[in-house]
N, C-alpha and C positions, 0 to 999 in steps of 0.2 A: 504494500500500500504506500502511496506517496503521501508524505507529511510535509507541510510547508509552514514556515515560521516567519512572522513579520514583526518589524519594529523592535522594541526591547526584548521580545520573546526570542527573536532571531539572534540578537546580540548575546543573550545569556546562553542559548543553546550552542552558539558558535557556528551555525550554518543556516542557510535559507531554506533548504529542503533536503529530504532524504527519502530513500526507499527503505521500508522496514517490514519485516515479517511480524505480524501481530498474532499473539497466542489466541487460540480459539475461544478461550474463556473471557476474552476482552470483547464485550458486546456493545458498550456505549462510549460516548465521549468521556464521561466521568471515569469509566474503567480504563480507558486509554490514557488519560492523564495520570491516574494512579500507577499504571504500568510504566509510563515514561519516567515518572519520578524515581523509579528504582533503577534507571539505566545510567546513572552517573550524576555527579555534582552539578553539572551544567543544566540538566533537566530538572533537578530538584530546585535549583535557583530560579529557573524560568517559570516553574509552576508552584512556587512557594505560597503564593496567594492565588490559588486556583479559581476562586470566585471572581477574580478580576479578569482573567484571561477569557476571551471569547473564542468561539469555534465556528467553522463552516464546513459542511460536507458537500462536496461537489459544487462549491460556490454559493451555497444557501446557508444563511445563518441558522444555527441550531442551539438548543439548550443542552445542558450537560447530560440529561437522560436520553438524548437521541441515540437511536441505534446506528452503529457503523456498518452493519451488515450490507454488503454490496457496494460500499463506498469506493470510489476510485481515488479520491483526494480528500485529505482533511487538512484544514488550515487553522492555525492558532494565531491570535493577534490581541493586542490590548484594546480596551475600549476606545472608540473614536468619537470625536466631536465634529459637528458640522460647522460650516463657516460660510 
């Protein structure tokens, strides 16, 4: 699965995107965040306040309980403000 990171999430993870095999028991965005936090200090830092980080599945904004089943791309980014 392709994971993409934007803004300070990207800076903390240390890359803009990656391909990653996701364990079969990871079924939602919240599960994915919990899994990623176990993958190293950089992920732990990026998701330390996971309630702030937003997610999109295949370019559609979703809530943490959204299923990732069948997703091609998941993006993580900080909250945005309009202008």
